[in-house]
C-alpha positions in Angstrom: -155.2 -32.4 7.1 -159.0 -32.2 6.2 -158.0 -31.8 2.5 -155.4 -34.4 2.5 -158.1 -36.9 4.2 -160.6 -35.7 1.4 -158.1 -36.3 -1.3 -156.8 -39.9 -0.5 -160.3 -40.6 -0.2 -161.1 -40.1 -3.7 -157.8 -41.9 -4.8 -159.0 -44.9 -2.6 -162.5 -44.8 -4.2 -161.1 -44.7 -7.7 -158.8 -47.6 -6.9 -161.8 -49.6 -5.5 -164.1 -48.5 -8.6 -161.4 -49.8 -11.4 -160.8 -53.0 -9.5 -157.1 -52.2 -8.2 -157.6 -51.9 -4.6 -156.3 -55.5 -3.6 -153.2 -54.5 -5.9 -152.1 -51.3 -4.7 -150.0 -50.0 -1.8 -150.8 -46.7 -0.4 -148.3 -44.9 1.7 -149.0 -41.8 3.8 -146.2 -40.0 5.5 -145.3 -36.5 6.5 -142.0 -35.1 4.8 -140.1 -34.0 8.2 -141.4 -32.9 11.8 -144.3 -30.1 11.5 -144.1 -26.8 13.3 -141.4 -25.8 16.0 -142.4 -27.8 18.8 -143.6 -31.3 18.8 -144.1 -32.6 22.6 -143.0 -35.0 24.0 -140.4 -34.8 21.3 -137.6 -32.3 21.2 -137.6 -29.7 18.6 -139.6 -29.7 15.2 -139.3 -28.8 11.8 -135.7 -28.1 10.4 -134.3 -29.3 13.3 -132.4 -32.6 14.1 -133.9 -33.3 17.0 -136.4 -36.1 17.3 -139.6 -33.7 16.8 -137.7 -32.6 13.4 -137.1 -36.2 12.2 -140.1 -38.5 13.4 -143.2 -38.4 11.3 -146.3 -40.5 11.0 -146.2 -43.2 8.3 -149.5 -45.2 7.4 -149.6 -48.0 5.0 -152.3 -50.0 3.6 -152.1 -52.6 1.1 -152.0 -56.5 0.3 -151.0 -58.8 3.2 -151.2 -55.5 5.8 -153.5 -56.5 8.7 -155.6 -53.5 9.9 -155.0 -51.6 12.8 -151.6 -53.1 13.4 -148.4 -51.3 14.1 -144.8 -51.2 13.6 -141.9 -49.8 16.0 -139.1 -50.6 13.9 -137.4 -47.3 12.7 -137.5 -47.0 8.9 -137.1 -44.2 6.5 -138.6 -42.7 3.2 -135.4 -43.6 1.6 -136.6 -47.4 2.2 -139.3 -47.1 -0.4 -137.5 -47.4 -3.6 -136.1 -50.8 -2.4 -139.4 -51.6 -0.8 -141.3 -50.9 -4.1 -138.6 -53.1 -6.2 -139.2 -56.1 -3.5 -142.9 -55.9 -3.8 -143.2 -55.9 -7.7 -140.7 -58.8 -8.0 -138.4 -56.8 -10.4 -135.6 -58.8 -11.6 -133.6 -55.8 -12.7 -131.1 -55.3 -10.2 -131.1 -51.9 -8.2 -128.1 -49.6 -8.0 -125.4 -50.9 -5.4 -124.6 -49.0 -2.1 -128.5 -47.7 -1.7 -129.0 -46.7 2.0 -132.6 -47.9 1.8 -133.9 -51.6 2.6 -137.1 -53.5 1.9 -139.8 -53.0 4.3 -141.7 -55.9 2.8 -141.2 -57.9 6.1 -143.0 -55.4 8.6 -145.5 -54.9 5.8 -146.7 -58.5 6.1 -145.7 -59.4 9.8 -145.6 -56.2 11.7 -143.4 -56.1 14.5 -142.6 -59.5 14.1 -141.0 -59.1 10.7 -137.4 -58.8 10.5 -135.5 -56.2 8.4 -132.1 -56.6 6.6 -129.1 -55.3 8.6 -128.6 -51.3 8.0 -125.0 -51.0 7.4 -125.0 -47.0 7.6 -127.9 -46.6 10.3 -129.8 -43.3 9.7 -127.9 -40.6 9.1 -129.2 -37.1 8.8 -126.5 -34.7 7.4 -127.7 -30.7 7.9 -124.8 -28.3 7.4 -127.7 -25.5 7.0 -126.4 -21.7 7.0 -129.8 -20.6 8.1 -130.5 -22.7 11.2 -128.8 -24.9 13.7 -126.1 -27.1 11.7 -126.3 -30.4 13.3 -125.6 -34.3 12.0 -127.8 -36.4 13.5 -126.8 -40.2 13.2 -129.2 -42.9 14.7 -127.6 -46.6 14.9 -129.6 -49.2 16.7 -131.3 -47.6 19.9 -128.6 -44.8 20.0 -128.4 -41.6 18.3 -125.5 -39.3 18.3 -125.8 -35.4 17.1 -123.0 -33.3 16.4 -123.1 -29.4 16.5 -121.2 -28.6 13.3 -119.8 -25.0 14.2 -118.4 -26.3 17.4 -118.0 -30.1 16.9 -119.6 -30.7 20.4 -121.2 -34.2 20.6 -124.6 -35.4 22.2 -125.7 -38.9 22.7 -129.3 -40.4 23.3 -130.9 -43.5 23.6 -133.9 -42.5 21.6 -135.6 -46.2 22.2 -136.0 -45.3 25.9 -135.5 -41.5 26.0 -137.6 -40.2 23.0 -137.8 -36.9 24.7 -134.0 -36.7 24.6 -133.6 -35.5 28.2 -130.9 -37.9 29.2 -127.4 -37.1 27.5 -125.1 -40.1 27.6 -122.0 -39.0 25.7 -119.9 -38.7 29.1 -120.8 -42.0 30.4 -120.4 -43.9 27.1 -117.5 -42.8 25.5 -116.6 -46.0 23.7 -120.1 -46.0 22.0 -119.4 -42.1 21.0 -116.1 -43.2 19.5 -117.4 -46.1 17.3 -120.5 -44.1 16.2 -118.3 -41.1 15.4 -116.0 -43.2 13.3 -118.9 -45.0 11.1 -120.4 -41.5 10.6 -117.3 -39.7 9.4 -116.5 -42.7 7.3 -120.1 -42.5 5.5 -119.9 -38.8 4.9 -116.5 -39.0 3.4 -117.6 -42.0 1.3 -120.6 -40.0 -0.1 -118.7 -36.5 -0.6 -120.9 -34.8 2.0 -120.4 -31.1 2.2 -118.8 -29.5 5.3 -120.2 -26.7 6.9 -117.2 -24.5 6.4 -118.0 -25.3 2.2 -121.7 -24.3 2.9 -120.9 -21.1 4.8 -118.2 -20.2 2.2 -120.5 -21.0 -0.8 -123.2 -18.9 0.9 -120.9 -16.0 1.0 -119.7 -16.0 -2.2 -123.5 -15.9 -3.1 -124.0 -12.9 -1.1 -121.2 -10.9 -2.2 -122.2 -11.5 -5.8 -125.8 -10.3 -5.2 -124.3 -7.4 -3.1 -121.7 -6.4 -6.1 -125.0 -6.6 -8.5 -127.0 -4.4 -6.5 -124.2 -1.8 -5.9 -123.7 -1.8 -9.8 -127.4 -1.1 -10.5 -127.6 1.7 -7.8 -124.7 3.1 -9.5 -125.9 3.3 -13.1 -129.7 4.2 -12.0 -128.1 6.9 -10.2 -126.1 8.1 -13.2 -129.4 7.6 -15.4 -131.4 9.9 -13.2 -129.2 12.9 -13.9 -129.6 12.7 -17.6 -131.1 15.9 -18.8 -134.8 15.7 -20.3 -135.8 12.6 -19.1 -139.5 11.9 -19.1 -141.6 11.5 -16.2 -142.4 8.2 -16.7 -139.0 6.8 -17.4 -137.9 9.1 -14.4 -140.4 7.0 -11.9 -139.6 3.8 -13.3 -135.8 4.3 -12.6 -136.6 5.6 -9.1 -138.7 2.6 -8.4 -135.9 0.2 -9.3 -133.5 2.2 -7.3 -135.9 1.6 -4.4 -135.9 -2.1 -5.0 -131.9 -2.2 -5.5 -131.7 -0.5 -2.2 -133.7 -2.8 -0.6 -132.1 -5.6 -2.1 -128.8 -4.3 -1.0 -130.1 -3.9 2.4 -131.4 -7.4 2.6 -128.2 -9.2 1.2 -126.1 -7.1 3.8 -128.2 -8.2 6.7 -128.0 -11.9 5.0 -124.2 -11.3 5.3 -124.3 -10.1 9.0 -126.5 -13.0 9.9 -124.3 -15.7 8.3 -121.1 -14.2 10.2 -123.3 -14.7 13.4 -124.4 -18.1 12.4 -120.8 -19.3 11.7 -119.9 -18.7 15.1 -123.0 -19.9 16.8 -122.8 -22.7 19.5 -126.7 -23.2 19.8 -128.5 -26.5 19.5 -132.0 -25.2 19.0 
């Protein structure tokens, strides 16, 4: 953070020196939640809980009041639409973009009125290496679906940012409404299913394992050849060791993948 602060300071100083300070927007934001835990939020990096989704966002630029605060939820995919609006471009953007312009809240803070988000905020995460969850925020509500089991959780993250009060049993109509919208969006954009992800990963690992076995077999054969130079023999042994290590690692990955396929974990 100290390095970031120094670097950003250099950029700001340069903008001021060349007279662009009053004509430039500076946006500082993280990519996703940091670390394993971000109390009072649940979860952290690579998790679809609020601790893995909510990040700091600081904006400075023309028309933005110093020390003002905006509580409207926004996302980084809003940046394109926002910059298009701010520069006054007359070239139309592609249709069906998820992002909306943040200009109203840049200029008016919480009093700014944002355009309606037809798709809400969808974070589809069919990952083979961690808990696969899709999170969908619509208004104040956030629906989460564990992709191995199909289990659903529902939270009001405006009132319960720590996601401690699960509401799916109390609000079945809200769950049904959000699931229909979520599934419609995922189908529309051609999102991968978790099965497709697992199957693709298995094909990849199987391919690597075949390559490992081929290298091991070929190297063993070469090591039986007569009159091998010491240097050649040493290189072959090193290659054999590496191939054996790779094979062991890929076999371990295959076992982990099988475990992950049936995991019902949420964290």
